[in-house]
Every structure is written in C-alpha cells, then in structure tokens.
C-alpha positions in Angstrom: 42.9 -34.6 43.6 41.8 -38.2 43.5 38.8 -37.4 45.7 37.7 -34.6 43.4 38.1 -36.7 40.3 36.1 -39.5 41.8 33.4 -37.2 43.1 33.2 -35.5 39.6 32.9 -38.9 37.9 30.2 -40.0 40.3 28.2 -36.8 39.8 28.5 -37.1 36.0 27.3 -40.8 36.2 24.3 -39.9 38.3 23.4 -37.0 36.0 23.6 -39.3 33.0 21.5 -41.9 34.8 18.8 -39.4 35.7 18.8 -37.8 32.2 18.5 -41.2 30.5 15.7 -42.4 32.8 13.4 -39.4 32.1 9.8 -40.5 31.4 8.7 -39.3 28.1 4.9 -39.2 27.9 4.7 -37.6 24.4 5.2 -40.0 21.6 5.9 -38.9 18.1 4.9 -41.1 15.2 7.8 -42.7 13.5 7.8 -42.7 9.7 10.0 -45.1 7.9 11.4 -43.9 4.6 11.8 -46.5 1.8 15.5 -45.9 1.2 16.2 -49.0 -1.0 13.2 -48.8 -3.2 11.6 -52.0 -2.1 8.1 -50.7 -2.3 8.7 -49.5 -5.9 10.2 -52.9 -6.7 7.1 -54.7 -5.3 4.8 -52.4 -7.3 6.8 -53.0 -10.5 6.8 -56.7 -10.0 3.0 -56.8 -9.5 2.4 -54.8 -12.7 4.7 -57.1 -14.6 2.8 -60.2 -13.3 -0.5 -58.6 -14.2 0.7 -57.7 -17.7 2.0 -61.3 -18.2 -1.2 -62.8 -17.0 -3.3 -60.6 -19.3 -1.1 -61.5 -22.3 -1.3 -65.2 -21.5 -5.1 -64.9 -21.2 -5.4 -63.1 -24.5 -3.1 -65.7 -26.2 -5.2 -68.6 -24.9 -8.4 -66.9 -25.9 -7.0 -66.4 -29.4 -5.9 -70.0 -29.6 -9.3 -71.2 -28.4 -11.1 -69.1 -31.0 -8.9 -70.5 -33.8 -9.5 -74.1 -32.6 -13.2 -73.6 -32.5 -13.3 -72.0 -36.0 -11.3 -74.9 -37.5 -13.3 -77.7 -36.0 -16.8 -76.3 -36.3 -19.0 -78.3 -38.6 -22.5 -77.7 -39.6 -24.9 -80.2 -41.1 -28.4 -79.2 -41.5 -29.8 -77.7 -38.4 -27.2 -79.1 -36.0 -23.8 -77.6 -35.3 -21.0 -78.9 -33.1 -17.7 -77.6 -32.2 -14.9 -78.9 -30.2 -11.6 -77.6 -28.9 -9.3 -80.4 -27.9 -6.1 -78.7 -27.0 -3.9 -81.2 -25.1 -1.1 -79.5 -23.3 1.9 -81.5 -22.2 3.8 -80.2 -19.2 7.4 -79.7 -20.0 9.9 -81.0 -17.6 12.4 -78.3 -17.0 15.7 -78.3 -15.3 18.1 -81.0 -14.2 16.8 -84.2 -12.8 17.2 -85.0 -9.1 19.5 -87.9 -10.0 21.9 -85.6 -11.8 21.7 -83.0 -9.0 22.3 -85.6 -6.3 25.1 -87.2 -8.2 26.9 -83.8 -8.5 26.4 -83.0 -4.9 27.4 -86.5 -3.8 30.5 -86.6 -6.0 31.7 -83.2 -4.8 31.1 -84.1 -1.2 32.7 -87.5 -1.6 35.8 -86.1 -3.3 36.3 -83.6 -0.5 35.7 -86.2 2.2 38.0 -88.7 0.5 40.8 -86.2 0.2 40.4 -85.3 3.9 40.3 -88.9 5.1 43.2 -90.3 3.0 46.0 -88.1 4.2 48.8 -90.1 2.5 47.5 -89.8 -1.0 44.8 -87.1 -1.2 44.3 -87.4 -5.0 43.5 -91.1 -4.8 41.2 -90.5 -1.8 39.4 -87.7 -3.7 38.9 -89.8 -6.8 37.6 -92.8 -4.8 35.4 -90.7 -2.6 34.1 -88.8 -5.6 33.1 -92.0 -7.5 31.5 -93.5 -4.4 29.7 -90.3 -3.4 28.5 -89.7 -7.0 27.2 -93.2 -7.3 25.4 -93.0 -4.0 23.9 -89.6 -4.8 22.7 -90.9 -8.2 21.0 -93.8 -6.6 19.2 -91.5 -4.1 18.2 -89.0 -6.8 17.0 -91.8 -9.1 14.7 -93.0 -6.3 13.4 -89.4 -5.9 12.8 -89.1 -9.6 10.7 -92.3 -9.6 8.7 -91.0 -6.6 8.0 -87.7 -8.4 7.0 -89.5 -11.6 9.8 -88.1 -13.7 10.8 -91.6 -14.8 8.8 -94.8 -14.7 
C-alpha cells in the first residue's frame, strides 16, 4: 500500500511538472480594465485644471482691460497707457518655526516620558519644552533662509 501511494504521488508530481512546463508559443494580448476609475479621474482632473486656467486667464484679461481704461490719458496727438498691477504673493500655511516647534515638542515629550521612568509626567513636560524650543530654533533658521522673516 505504501509503495502504491508513493508511486501514485510521484506520477502525479511528474504529470504536474510536465503540464506546467509546456512551451506556449501563442501569446494573447492582455488588456487591463480600469476597475477603479483612475483614467476617468485623470481626465476629470485635467478638464478641471483647464477650466480653472481659462477662468484665471479671462479674469486677468478683464482686470488688464479695466486698468488700461482707467489710466489712459490723451493729450493732443499723443496717448499713453499704463497698467501697473503689483501683485504681492501671499504667504500661506504655517511657518516652519511653528511646524518644527510642534514636531519637536511632541517628540521631546514622548522621549522625555520614555527616558524618565520614575516620573513620566515630569519627563514628558521637560522633554516637550526642550524639544519645542529646539524645534522652534531650527524652524526659525529655515524661515530666515527661505525669506519668510528678515
């Protein structure tokens, strides 16, 4: 019985091996179906960006036309027009000093609580203050480098 089972197992293994090693010369093209809608999302995103750019262009053209009409002056045969629209870039978001202070304070509090095993609250407070101060200093240096503060 053991020899028959072993022989049957070996024949099955060899049959599986030969069946899996068959050389397939014909290839069928593989088509991938968009199941999550990524292509549709990319198309929608492109259309939205184009619409926003067109609206922004139309708005700037309208602003330029108004500026030219207001400042146009004619005297005799000469005419001059100017459109001096100074745009100031708005600084959005949190400064790097604030970001680094938050990150440093959180990391310092965790590290202080882990290091001071006898009194974790005191260790967390001390670590948080030291980490926040160090993070603020590093972030302030980055803000100066970027030109956010002088």
